[in-house]
C-alpha positions as CSV (number, residue, x, y, z in Angstrom):
1,M,-28.2,-19.7,62.2
2,V,-25.7,-17.5,60.4
3,K,-22.2,-17.6,61.9
4,R,-21.1,-14.2,63.0
5,C,-17.5,-13.0,62.7
6,C,-14.9,-10.8,64.3
7,K,-15.5,-12.3,67.8
8,N,-11.9,-13.0,68.7
9,I,-10.3,-9.7,67.9
10,D,-9.9,-7.2,70.8
11,I,-9.4,-3.6,69.5
12,T,-9.1,-2.3,73.0
13,N,-5.7,-4.0,73.2
14,P,-2.9,-1.7,71.9
15,E,-0.8,-4.7,70.8
16,V,-3.6,-5.8,68.5
17,I,-4.2,-2.5,66.7
18,T,-0.6,-1.3,66.5
19,P,0.1,-3.1,63.2
20,F,-3.1,-1.5,61.7
21,I,-1.9,2.0,62.7
22,E,1.6,1.3,61.5
23,K,0.2,0.5,58.0
24,C,-1.6,3.9,58.0
25,L,1.6,5.8,59.1
26,K,3.7,4.0,56.5
27,R,1.3,5.1,53.8
28,H,0.5,8.6,54.9
29,W,3.5,9.8,56.9
30,K,4.7,12.1,54.2
31,R,1.4,14.2,54.3
32,H,1.7,17.6,56.0
33,D,-1.2,16.9,58.4
34,F,0.5,13.6,59.5
35,R,3.8,15.4,60.1
36,R,2.0,18.0,62.3
37,M,0.2,15.2,64.2
38,I,3.4,13.3,64.8
39,R,5.2,16.4,66.1
40,E,2.3,17.3,68.4
41,K,2.6,13.8,69.8
42,G,6.1,14.7,70.9
43,F,8.2,12.7,68.3
44,D,11.0,14.1,66.2
45,Y,9.6,13.8,62.6
46,E,13.1,14.1,61.1
47,H,14.1,11.0,62.9
48,I,11.5,9.0,61.0
49,L,13.2,10.1,57.7
50,T,16.4,8.4,58.7
51,D,15.1,5.4,60.7
52,S,11.9,3.7,59.5
53,T,11.7,1.6,62.7
54,V,10.7,4.7,64.6
55,I,7.3,4.4,62.9
56,R,6.6,1.3,65.0
57,T,7.2,3.4,68.2
58,V,4.9,6.2,67.0
59,A,2.2,3.6,66.0
60,R,2.5,2.1,69.5
61,A,1.9,5.5,71.2
62,F,-1.1,6.2,69.0
63,A,-2.4,2.6,69.6
64,V,-2.5,3.1,73.4
65,E,-4.5,6.3,73.1
66,I,-6.9,4.9,70.5
67,A,-7.5,1.6,72.3
68,D,-8.3,3.6,75.5
69,T,-10.9,5.8,73.8
70,I,-12.6,2.7,72.3
71,K,-12.6,0.9,75.6
72,H,-14.1,3.8,77.5
73,R,-16.4,4.9,74.6
74,T,-14.8,8.3,74.4
75,V,-13.9,8.3,70.7
76,P,-13.7,12.0,69.7
77,K,-16.3,13.5,67.4
78,F,-14.6,13.8,64.0
79,K,-15.4,16.4,61.3
80,T,-15.1,15.6,57.7
81,W,-15.5,18.0,54.7
82,A,-16.1,17.5,51.0
83,K,-16.0,19.7,47.9
84,K,-16.8,19.2,44.3
85,R,-14.1,18.2,41.9
86,M,-14.1,17.5,38.2
87,D,-13.1,14.1,37.0
88,Y,-11.5,14.9,33.7
89,T,-11.3,11.3,32.5
90,S,-15.1,10.8,32.7
91,G,-16.3,14.4,32.7
92,K,-18.3,13.9,35.9
93,E,-18.4,16.2,38.9
94,R,-17.9,14.4,42.2
95,M,-18.0,15.3,45.9
96,I,-14.6,14.3,47.1
97,G,-14.3,14.1,50.9
98,N,-11.4,14.5,53.3
99,E,-10.7,13.6,56.9
100,T,-8.4,14.5,59.7
101,S,-5.2,12.6,60.2
102,L,-6.4,11.2,63.5
103,Q,-9.6,9.8,61.9
104,R,-7.6,8.0,59.3
105,L,-5.9,6.1,62.1
106,Y,-9.3,5.0,63.4
107,D,-10.3,4.1,59.8
108,Y,-7.5,1.7,59.5
109,V,-8.3,0.1,62.9
110,A,-12.0,-0.4,61.9
111,V,-11.2,-1.7,58.4
112,Y,-8.4,-4.2,59.3
113,A,-10.2,-5.4,62.4
114,C,-13.0,-6.5,60.1
115,Q,-10.7,-8.5,57.8
116,E,-12.6,-11.7,58.7
117,L,-15.8,-10.0,57.5
118,W,-14.3,-9.0,54.2
119,D,-12.9,-12.4,53.6
120,R,-16.3,-14.0,54.1
121,K,-18.6,-11.6,52.4
122,L,-16.6,-10.2,49.4
123,V,-16.2,-12.4,46.4
124,R,-13.2,-12.9,44.1
125,Q,-15.2,-11.4,41.2
126,Q,-15.0,-8.0,42.9
127,C,-12.1,-6.2,41.2
128,S,-11.6,-3.1,43.3
129,S,-10.7,-1.9,46.8
130,I,-8.9,-5.2,47.5
131,P,-5.1,-5.6,47.2
132,N,-4.0,-7.3,43.9
133,R,-7.5,-7.0,42.5
134,G,-7.5,-4.0,40.1
135,Q,-8.2,-3.3,36.5
136,V,-5.7,-5.9,35.2
137,Y,-7.1,-8.6,37.5
138,G,-10.6,-7.8,36.2
139,M,-9.6,-7.8,32.6
140,K,-7.8,-11.1,33.0
141,L,-10.9,-12.6,34.7
142,I,-13.2,-11.5,31.8
143,R,-10.7,-12.9,29.3
144,H,-10.5,-16.2,31.2
145,Y,-14.3,-16.6,31.1
146,I,-14.3,-16.0,27.3
147,L,-11.4,-18.2,26.5
148,T,-12.7,-21.1,28.7
149,D,-16.1,-20.8,26.9
150,N,-14.4,-20.8,23.5
151,R,-12.4,-23.9,24.4
152,S,-15.6,-25.7,25.5
153,L,-17.3,-24.7,22.2
154,R,-14.4,-26.1,20.1
155,Y,-14.3,-29.3,22.1
156,A,-18.1,-29.8,21.8
157,K,-17.9,-29.2,18.0
158,K,-15.1,-31.6,17.6
159,H,-16.8,-34.4,19.5
160,H,-20.3,-33.6,18.3
161,I,-21.6,-32.7,21.7
162,R,-24.4,-30.2,22.3
163,Y,-23.1,-27.2,24.1
164,T,-24.6,-23.7,24.8
165,S,-22.2,-20.8,25.0
166,K,-22.2,-19.3,28.5
167,C,-20.8,-16.0,27.3
168,R,-23.1,-15.5,24.3
169,Y,-24.8,-12.4,25.7
170,F,-23.6,-9.8,28.2
171,V,-25.0,-6.7,29.9
172,K,-23.3,-3.9,31.8
173,L,-25.1,-2.5,34.8
174,D,-24.2,0.7,36.8
175,I,-25.4,1.9,40.2
176,R,-26.5,5.5,40.3
177,H,-24.3,7.5,42.7
178,C,-23.4,4.4,44.6
179,Y,-21.5,6.0,47.5
180,E,-24.0,8.9,48.0
181,N,-27.1,6.6,47.9
182,I,-25.9,3.9,50.4
183,D,-28.3,3.9,53.4
184,R,-26.2,4.1,56.5
185,E,-28.9,2.8,58.8
186,L,-29.3,-0.3,56.6
187,L,-25.6,-0.7,56.5
188,M,-25.3,-0.6,60.3
189,E,-28.1,-3.2,60.6
190,R,-26.2,-5.5,58.3
191,L,-22.9,-4.9,60.2
192,E,-24.6,-5.6,63.5
193,H,-26.0,-8.8,62.0
194,D,-22.7,-10.1,60.8
195,I,-20.3,-8.8,63.5
196,K,-20.4,-10.1,67.0
197,N,-18.1,-7.5,68.6
198,P,-19.6,-4.5,70.5
199,D,-16.3,-2.5,70.3
200,I,-16.1,-2.8,66.5
201,I,-19.8,-1.9,66.2
202,Y,-19.3,1.2,68.4
203,L,-16.3,2.3,66.3
204,W,-18.2,1.9,63.0
205,K,-21.1,4.0,64.4
206,C,-18.7,6.8,65.4
207,L,-17.0,6.8,62.0
208,L,-20.2,6.7,59.9
209,S,-21.9,9.4,62.0
210,S,-19.0,11.8,61.2
211,Y,-19.7,11.9,57.5
212,D,-21.4,15.2,56.7
213,V,-22.6,14.0,53.3
214,D,-25.4,11.6,52.2
215,G,-24.3,8.0,52.2
216,L,-20.6,7.3,52.3
217,L,-17.6,9.7,52.0
218,I,-15.8,9.4,48.7
219,G,-12.0,9.2,49.4
220,A,-12.3,7.5,52.8
221,L,-10.8,4.0,53.2
222,P,-14.0,2.5,54.9
223,S,-16.2,3.7,52.1
224,Q,-14.4,1.5,49.6
225,L,-14.9,-1.8,51.4
226,L,-18.4,-0.9,52.8
227,S,-19.7,-0.2,49.3
228,Q,-18.3,-3.5,48.1
229,Y,-19.8,-5.2,51.1
230,M,-23.2,-4.0,50.0
231,I,-22.8,-4.8,46.3
232,A,-21.7,-8.3,47.0
233,N,-25.4,-9.0,47.8
234,I,-26.3,-8.2,44.2
235,Y,-23.7,-10.8,43.0
236,R,-25.2,-13.5,45.2
237,K,-28.7,-12.7,44.0
238,A,-27.6,-12.8,40.4
239,M,-25.7,-16.1,40.7
240,D,-28.6,-17.7,42.6
241,S,-30.9,-17.0,39.6
242,G,-29.5,-19.9,37.6
243,V,-29.4,-17.7,34.5
244,V,-26.2,-15.6,35.0
245,S,-23.2,-17.8,34.2
246,H,-20.5,-15.3,35.2
247,M,-20.4,-11.9,36.8
248,V,-17.6,-9.4,37.3
249,I,-17.8,-6.3,39.5
250,Y,-15.6,-3.2,39.3
251,M,-16.5,-0.5,41.8
252,D,-20.2,0.1,41.0
253,D,-20.0,-1.4,37.5
254,M,-21.3,-4.9,37.0
255,L,-20.8,-7.2,34.0
256,L,-23.1,-10.2,33.6
257,F,-22.8,-13.1,31.1
258,A,-25.6,-15.4,30.1
259,S,-26.6,-17.8,27.3
260,N,-30.2,-16.7,26.9
261,R,-31.2,-13.2,26.1
262,R,-34.8,-13.2,27.4
263,K,-33.9,-14.9,30.7
264,L,-31.1,-12.4,31.2
265,L,-33.5,-9.5,30.6
266,R,-35.9,-10.9,33.3
267,T,-32.9,-11.4,35.7
268,V,-31.7,-7.8,35.2
269,Y,-35.2,-6.5,36.0
270,S,-35.3,-8.7,39.1
271,L,-31.9,-7.4,40.2
272,I,-33.1,-3.8,39.7
273,E,-36.0,-4.5,42.0
274,Y,-33.9,-6.3,44.5
275,A,-31.4,-3.5,44.7
276,R,-34.1,-0.9,45.2
277,N,-36.2,-2.8,47.8
278,E,-33.5,-4.6,49.8
279,L,-30.4,-2.4,49.4
280,H,-32.0,1.0,48.7
281,L,-29.7,1.4,45.7
282,T,-30.8,2.4,42.2
283,I,-29.4,0.5,39.1
284,K,-29.6,2.7,36.1
285,P,-32.3,1.5,33.6
286,T,-30.2,2.6,30.6
287,F,-28.7,-0.9,30.0
288,A,-28.4,-2.8,26.8
289,I,-28.0,-6.6,26.3
290,K,-25.4,-7.3,23.6
291,R,-24.1,-10.3,21.8
292,L,-20.4,-10.8,22.3
293,K,-19.7,-11.8,18.7
294,E,-21.2,-8.5,17.5
295,E,-19.7,-6.1,20.1
296,P,-16.6,-6.4,22.4
297,I,-16.7,-5.7,26.1
298,D,-15.4,-2.3,27.0
299,M,-14.7,-2.2,30.7
300,M,-11.9,-1.0,33.1
301,G,-10.0,0.7,30.3
302,Y,-9.6,-2.4,28.2
303,V,-11.6,-3.9,25.3
304,V,-12.0,-7.7,25.4
305,H,-13.1,-9.3,22.1
306,A,-15.0,-12.5,21.4
307,N,-11.7,-14.3,20.5
308,G,-10.1,-13.4,23.8
309,K,-7.9,-10.7,22.4
310,V,-7.4,-7.5,24.5
311,T,-6.9,-4.1,23.1
312,V,-6.8,-0.6,24.6
313,R,-9.8,1.7,24.7
314,A,-9.8,3.9,21.7
315,K,-9.8,7.2,23.6
316,T,-6.9,6.0,25.8
317,F,-4.9,4.8,22.8
318,V,-5.3,8.1,21.0
319,R,-4.1,10.1,24.0
320,A,-1.0,7.8,24.5
321,R,-0.3,7.9,20.8
322,R,-0.2,11.7,20.7
323,Q,2.4,11.8,23.5
324,V,4.6,9.2,21.7
325,V,4.4,11.0,18.3
326,R,5.3,14.3,20.0
327,F,8.4,12.6,21.6
328,Q,9.4,11.0,18.3
329,R,9.2,14.3,16.5
330,N,11.1,16.4,19.1
331,N,13.2,13.6,20.8
332,C,12.4,15.1,24.2
333,M,9.5,15.8,26.5
334,S,8.7,17.8,29.6
335,Y,8.2,16.4,33.1
336,E,4.4,16.9,32.8
337,Q,4.3,15.1,29.5
338,A,6.4,12.3,30.9
339,K,4.0,11.7,33.8
340,R,1.1,11.8,31.4
341,L,2.7,9.2,29.1
342,V,3.7,6.8,31.9
343,S,0.1,6.8,33.2
344,Y,-0.9,5.0,29.9
345,K,1.9,2.4,30.1
346,G,-0.1,-0.2,32.1
347,Y,-2.8,-0.2,29.4
348,I,-0.3,-0.7,26.6
349,I,1.8,-3.5,28.2
350,H,-1.2,-5.5,29.3
351,S,-2.8,-5.5,25.9
352,D,-2.1,-7.8,23.0
353,G,-0.5,-5.2,20.7
354,F,3.0,-6.5,20.4
355,H,4.1,-4.0,17.7
356,V,2.7,-1.1,19.7
357,K,4.7,-2.2,22.7
358,L,7.8,-2.4,20.6
359,E,7.3,1.0,19.1
360,Y,6.5,2.8,22.3
361,R,9.3,1.2,24.4
362,K,11.8,4.0,23.8
363,A,9.3,6.7,24.7
364,F,8.3,4.9,27.9
365,Q,11.9,4.4,28.9
366,F,12.8,8.0,28.4
367,A,9.7,9.2,30.4
368,Q,10.6,6.8,33.3
369,N,14.2,8.0,33.4
370,L,13.1,11.6,33.4
371,I,10.6,11.1,36.2
372,S,13.1,9.2,38.2
373,L,15.7,11.9,37.8
374,V,13.4,14.7,38.8
375,E,12.1,12.9,41.8
376,R,15.6,12.0,43.0
377,S,16.7,15.6,42.5
378,K,13.9,16.8,44.9
379,I,15.5,14.7,47.7
380,Y,19.2,14.7,46.9
381,G,19.8,17.6,44.5
382,M,21.0,16.3,41.2
383,G,22.3,19.6,39.7
384,N,21.5,20.5,36.1
385,L,18.5,18.4,35.1
386,K,18.6,19.4,31.4
387,Q,22.2,18.3,31.1
388,R,21.7,15.0,32.8
389,T,18.5,14.3,30.7
390,A,20.5,15.0,27.6
391,E,23.2,12.6,28.7
392,N,20.6,9.9,29.3
């Protein structure tokens, strides 16, 4: 008998859901639609700017209303909308969705009320949609697996022990249109199987039925965790095979390590069949099993080599390099150029290029100072920006 979760949380109690709504307000209260919603509720929005403790009072007022609608099954029918947007980093066109400000409050209640479910079902090898588990976390996890395997190889060689490398081969898998292809009916069946709380189940049904797109809505908070909730089943299936030694998941990208190529190939085909039959998801058949010593792992913006060294993806490095050279030539940069350069800083400082970090340090510092100056001037009015930038 599988133990079900979320039994002891009462989302019809305003005191329970007030912290969830407060988190949403603290993150989104600067948005125009949230300003309008707060004013319509009868609160002085300008008071929030000077006293952050007022957010707690606003959250409490919304919590009373939301808890009452959930208790009496009168959650309003929400309307979402989506439009196509171009992702210039990958060149893909995606349907990005949007929600009303009130629905975002309900999203936070549903997501944080299921924290016990996420803690049980999501695994630490999933490097997205979870606080403190991003690209750097995933890169360090891959590097840890490779370095640990290298140490074991050296130890076995020194003491004449037979050892088979666990990271000899790797393969990258990708789910085709993950968000759009998630079966909402299957998702609700699994939620009902794992959650023993009728109030939470009712809320999930209301939220999922509001999406006017196939599958999940890209851009909505629940979609991130629900997609990872489904993909975690693929991780467990892969690790139960006895062939995959390590696996790392970033959004819908999956990296698998193994010591035997033929067994890994059979496992990949079984995972494709499992995802199609059990999860109604399609893993792209355009995969290639590669040997780590012959080709490094390019994932999450970083390139991890067989010796554990981490470098920046070539395309990312070239773009950052152009901004730095332009600054070194002119000894100045525009606000837009500064924002573009700072967006590459994380990749540079978390790689192993010591001389690159040293060379780019001045440009990064200048860009950060310029951005800070411009942003502060929007609030306080700093006067002549060009003069102050020159002084810095």
